[in-house]
KELODREN-85255 format. One record per residue: y, z, x of N, C-alpha, C, CB in turn. Coordinates in Angstrom, 2 decimals. Each point is the difference from the previous one (the first is absolute). Glycine has a CB too. Layout:
{{Y Z X} {Y Z X} {Y Z X} {Y Z X}}
...
This chain:
{{-1.17 0.00 0.85} {1.17 0.00 -0.85} {1.24 0.00 0.90} {-1.24 1.23 -1.87}}
{{2.20 -2.01 1.49} {1.25 -0.06 0.76} {0.72 1.35 -0.08} {0.20 -2.49 -0.46}}
{{0.50 2.84 1.51} {0.68 1.30 0.10} {0.95 0.23 -1.18} {-0.18 -0.14 2.49}}
{{1.03 -0.83 -2.80} {0.97 0.17 -1.09} {-0.69 0.22 -1.34} {1.61 -1.43 1.25}}
{{-2.67 0.70 -1.48} {-0.76 0.14 -1.24} {-0.63 1.37 -0.08} {-0.44 -2.45 -0.04}}
{{-0.14 2.90 1.14} {-0.63 1.32 0.03} {1.01 1.10 -0.31} {-1.66 -0.84 1.67}}
{{2.85 0.76 -1.07} {1.05 1.00 -0.26} {0.42 -0.03 -1.46} {0.80 -0.21 2.38}}
{{-0.58 -0.99 -2.92} {0.42 -0.13 -1.40} {-1.06 0.56 -0.94} {1.35 -2.04 0.60}}
{{-2.61 1.75 -0.31} {-1.08 0.49 -0.84} {-0.14 1.52 0.09} {-1.18 -2.18 0.29}}
{{1.34 2.71 0.91} {-0.07 1.46 0.16} {1.10 0.68 -0.81} {-0.99 -0.29 2.30}}
{{2.19 -0.28 -2.28} {1.10 0.58 -0.78} {-0.31 -0.06 -1.49} {1.62 -0.68 1.78}}
{{-2.09 -0.47 -2.23} {-0.34 -0.14 -1.42} {-1.09 0.99 -0.40} {0.64 -2.43 0.08}}
{{-1.66 2.54 0.76} {-1.10 0.90 -0.31} {0.43 1.46 -0.01} {-1.56 -1.66 1.00}}
{{2.51 2.02 -0.17} {0.53 1.37 -0.03} {0.71 0.27 -1.32} {0.26 -0.04 2.51}}
{{0.51 -0.95 -2.98} {0.67 0.15 -1.30} {-1.03 0.10 -1.12} {1.99 -1.27 0.86}}
{{-3.02 0.44 -0.78} {-1.05 0.02 -1.01} {-0.71 1.35 -0.01} {-0.31 -2.48 0.26}}
{{0.08 3.01 0.92} {-0.63 1.32 0.12} {0.82 1.04 -0.75} {-0.99 -0.64 2.23}}
{{2.30 0.58 -2.06} {0.89 0.92 -0.71} {-0.07 -0.21 -1.50} {1.50 0.04 1.98}}
{{-1.57 -1.31 -2.39} {-0.10 -0.29 -1.43} {-1.30 0.57 -0.58} {1.36 -2.10 0.33}}
{{-2.45 1.98 0.41} {-1.28 0.51 -0.48} {0.03 1.52 -0.09} {-1.18 -1.99 1.01}}
{{1.79 2.64 -0.04} {0.14 1.46 -0.08} {0.83 0.38 -1.23} {-0.16 0.18 2.52}}
{{1.21 -0.96 -2.78} {0.81 0.23 -1.19} {-0.80 -0.18 -1.28} {2.00 -0.75 1.27}}
{{-2.86 -0.24 -1.28} {-0.88 -0.22 -1.15} {-0.91 1.20 -0.22} {0.07 -2.47 0.41}}
{{-0.62 2.98 0.66} {-0.87 1.17 -0.09} {0.75 1.18 -0.61} {-1.30 -0.81 1.99}}
{{2.53 1.01 -1.56} {0.82 1.07 -0.57} {0.26 -0.24 -1.49} {1.07 0.37 2.24}}
{{-0.80 -1.62 -2.59} {0.24 -0.32 -1.41} {-1.20 0.36 -0.86} {1.53 -1.85 0.69}}
{{-2.73 1.53 -0.20} {-1.22 0.33 -0.75} {-0.16 1.51 -0.07} {-1.09 -2.16 0.72}}
{{1.29 2.81 0.41} {-0.12 1.46 0.07} {0.96 0.69 -0.97} {-0.70 -0.20 2.40}}
{{1.90 -0.35 -2.51} {1.03 0.57 -0.87} {-0.13 -0.47 -1.45} {1.50 0.12 1.98}}
{{-2.55 -0.89 -2.26} {-0.26 -0.50 -1.35} {1.19 -0.79 -0.56} {-1.51 1.94 -0.38}}
{{2.02 -2.84 1.22} {1.13 -0.83 -0.41} {-0.43 -1.02 -1.04} {1.05 0.31 2.25}}
{{-0.08 -0.93 -2.89} {-0.22 -0.98 -1.05} {-0.84 -1.16 0.53} {2.18 0.64 -1.09}}
{{-3.23 -1.00 0.36} {-0.97 -1.00 0.44} {0.64 -1.33 0.38} {-1.67 1.09 -1.47}}
{{2.61 -1.55 0.68} {0.63 -1.29 0.28} {0.77 0.04 1.32} {0.16 -0.44 -2.48}}
{{0.44 1.57 2.78} {0.69 0.13 1.29} {-0.99 -0.10 1.16} {1.74 1.45 -1.10}}
{{-2.91 -0.86 0.92} {-1.03 -0.05 1.04} {-0.50 -1.44 0.16} {-0.68 2.39 -0.50}}
{{0.40 -3.04 -0.61} {-0.49 -1.38 0.05} {1.04 -0.91 0.66} {-1.38 0.40 -2.07}}
{{2.64 -0.16 1.78} {1.07 -0.79 0.61} {0.01 0.17 1.51} {1.34 0.24 -2.09}}
{{-1.54 0.98 2.54} {-0.03 0.26 1.44} {-1.26 -0.57 0.65} {1.35 2.06 -0.39}}
{{-2.47 -2.03 -0.32} {-1.23 -0.62 0.52} {0.23 -1.49 0.20} {-1.44 1.74 -1.17}}
{{2.10 -2.37 0.21} {0.30 -1.44 0.12} {0.90 -0.27 1.20} {-0.24 -0.25 -2.49}}
{{1.19 1.14 2.73} {0.90 -0.16 1.15} {-0.78 0.10 1.32} {1.90 0.95 -1.36}}
{{-2.85 -0.03 1.43} {-0.82 0.16 1.21} {-0.86 -1.24 0.20} {-0.03 2.50 -0.30}}
{{-0.57 -2.99 -0.78} {-0.82 -1.21 0.12} {0.83 -1.19 0.48} {-1.48 0.85 -1.83}}
{{2.69 -0.98 1.30} {0.88 -1.10 0.43} {0.36 0.14 1.48} {0.92 -0.18 -2.33}}
{{-0.67 1.40 2.76} {0.34 0.24 1.41} {-1.19 -0.32 0.90} {1.63 1.79 -0.70}}
{{-2.84 -1.41 0.28} {-1.19 -0.33 0.77} {-0.22 -1.51 0.05} {-1.02 2.20 -0.64}}
{{1.32 -2.87 -0.44} {-0.13 -1.47 -0.03} {0.91 -0.63 1.04} {-0.58 0.08 -2.46}}
{{1.79 0.47 2.61} {0.94 -0.51 1.02} {-0.58 0.17 1.40} {1.94 0.54 -1.51}}
{{-2.55 0.60 1.78} {-0.62 0.23 1.31} {-1.13 -1.02 0.20} {0.58 2.48 -0.08}}
{{-1.39 -2.65 -0.93} {-1.09 -0.96 0.06} {0.52 -1.40 0.33} {-1.30 1.39 -1.65}}
{{2.35 -1.81 0.96} {0.59 -1.31 0.23} {0.55 -0.13 1.43} {0.57 -0.13 -2.44}}
{{0.06 1.18 2.91} {0.57 -0.01 1.35} {-1.10 -0.15 1.06} {1.90 1.43 -0.81}}
{{-2.98 -0.68 0.64} {-1.11 -0.07 0.96} {-0.66 -1.37 -0.06} {-0.38 2.49 -0.22}}
{{0.18 -3.00 -0.98} {-0.62 -1.32 -0.13} {0.90 -1.09 0.60} {-1.18 0.78 -2.08}}
{{2.47 -0.69 1.85} {0.94 -0.97 0.56} {-0.05 0.04 1.53} {1.50 0.24 -2.02}}
{{-1.55 0.96 2.58} {-0.08 0.15 1.44} {-1.31 -0.59 0.53} {1.42 2.07 -0.13}}
{{-2.50 -1.80 -0.59} {-1.30 -0.51 0.42} {0.00 -1.53 0.00} {-1.12 2.06 -0.93}}
{{1.66 -2.64 -0.11} {0.06 -1.47 -0.07} {0.90 -0.57 1.09} {-0.40 0.13 -2.46}}
{{1.53 0.50 2.66} {0.97 -0.51 0.96} {-0.37 0.22 1.44} {1.67 0.40 -1.69}}
{{-2.54 0.55 1.93} {-0.35 0.33 1.39} {-1.48 -0.31 0.29} {1.77 1.79 0.00}}
{{-2.65 -1.06 -0.64} {-1.44 -0.11 0.31} {-0.57 -1.35 -0.40} {-0.21 2.47 -0.30}}
{{0.48 -2.89 -0.93} {-0.54 -1.27 -0.46} {0.65 -1.16 0.74} {-0.45 1.00 -2.27}}
{{1.77 -0.92 2.44} {0.70 -1.07 0.72} {-0.54 -0.12 1.43} {2.06 0.40 -1.40}}
{{-2.34 0.72 2.04} {-0.54 -0.01 1.35} {-1.37 -0.69 0.01} {1.25 2.14 0.54}}
{{-2.09 -1.79 -1.51} {-1.33 -0.61 -0.07} {0.09 -1.51 -0.21} {-0.92 2.15 -0.92}}
{{1.84 -2.57 0.07} {0.15 -1.43 -0.27} {0.51 -0.75 1.24} {0.45 0.52 -2.42}}
{{0.46 0.11 3.15} {0.55 -0.63 1.20} {-0.97 0.00 1.17} {2.26 0.70 -0.77}}
{{-3.21 0.23 0.73} {-0.93 0.14 1.14} {-0.96 -1.17 0.13} {0.17 2.46 -0.27}}
{{-0.46 -3.12 -0.84} {-0.97 -1.08 0.03} {-1.44 0.48 -0.04} {1.65 -1.31 1.26}}
{{-1.85 2.62 -1.34} {-1.35 0.59 -0.05} {-0.51 -0.09 -1.45} {0.52 1.59 1.96}}
{{-1.41 -2.53 -2.22} {-0.48 -0.24 -1.37} {-0.69 1.22 -0.60} {-0.26 -2.40 0.59}}
{{-0.49 3.15 0.21} {-0.67 1.19 -0.51} {1.01 1.05 -0.43} {-1.95 -0.46 1.49}}
{{2.98 0.68 -0.68} {1.05 0.96 -0.32} {0.76 -0.46 -1.25} {0.20 0.63 2.44}}
{{0.06 -1.91 -2.54} {0.70 -0.55 -1.16} {-0.81 0.24 -1.27} {1.10 -1.74 1.46}}
{{-2.38 1.43 -1.40} {-0.86 0.22 -1.17} {-0.07 1.47 -0.37} {-1.35 -2.01 0.64}}
{{1.29 2.87 0.35} {-0.06 1.44 -0.25} {1.27 0.49 -0.70} {-1.48 0.28 2.00}}
{{2.63 -0.76 -1.55} {1.27 0.42 -0.61} {0.10 -0.50 -1.44} {1.09 -0.02 2.26}}
{{-1.53 -1.20 -2.50} {0.03 -0.54 -1.36} {-0.95 0.80 -0.89} {0.55 -2.30 0.88}}
{{-1.74 2.63 -0.38} {-0.97 0.79 -0.77} {0.57 1.38 -0.33} {-1.89 -1.23 1.12}}
{{2.55 1.85 -0.15} {0.64 1.31 -0.24} {1.03 -0.10 -1.11} {-0.37 0.63 2.40}}
{{1.18 -1.67 -2.34} {1.04 -0.18 -1.02} {-0.60 -0.20 -1.38} {1.50 -0.98 1.74}}
{{-2.51 0.17 -1.83} {-0.65 -0.24 -1.29} {-0.55 1.31 -0.57} {-0.58 -2.36 0.71}}
{{-0.05 3.14 0.16} {-0.57 1.28 -0.44} {1.08 0.95 -0.47} {-1.88 -0.31 1.60}}
{{2.92 0.47 -0.82} {1.04 0.97 -0.36} {0.78 -0.46 -1.23} {0.18 0.69 2.40}}
{{0.08 -1.98 -2.51} {0.71 -0.50 -1.17} {-0.83 0.18 -1.27} {1.20 -1.64 1.46}}
{{-2.52 1.53 -1.33} {-0.87 0.27 -1.14} {0.08 1.44 -0.46} {-1.51 -1.78 0.82}}
{{1.68 2.69 0.11} {0.12 1.43 -0.33} {1.34 0.34 -0.62} {-1.56 0.50 1.85}}
{{2.58 -1.30 -1.59} {1.34 0.29 -0.49} {0.18 -0.37 -1.47} {0.83 -0.37 2.30}}
{{-1.75 -0.37 -2.85} {0.12 -0.42 -1.40} {-0.09 1.12 -0.95} {-0.94 -2.11 0.61}}
């Protein structure tokens, strides 16, 4: 992972960690269900952004490197990885 991407993801994940702790407090305090669901949706959206950032970095760095290398086995492996992970994202 590129340094800038790693730093950005670490920052996002720290914020998400705080959001999840806040969610736990909301449940503990028996807060209004819709407020909790709203915050769960916000956490999921934030995690989706991290996922997109990591995938973008992977495509721009790891996959691009494999394609430029001319190594057919490495290229096939990267494509197979992408197909597998994209299938899981559905």
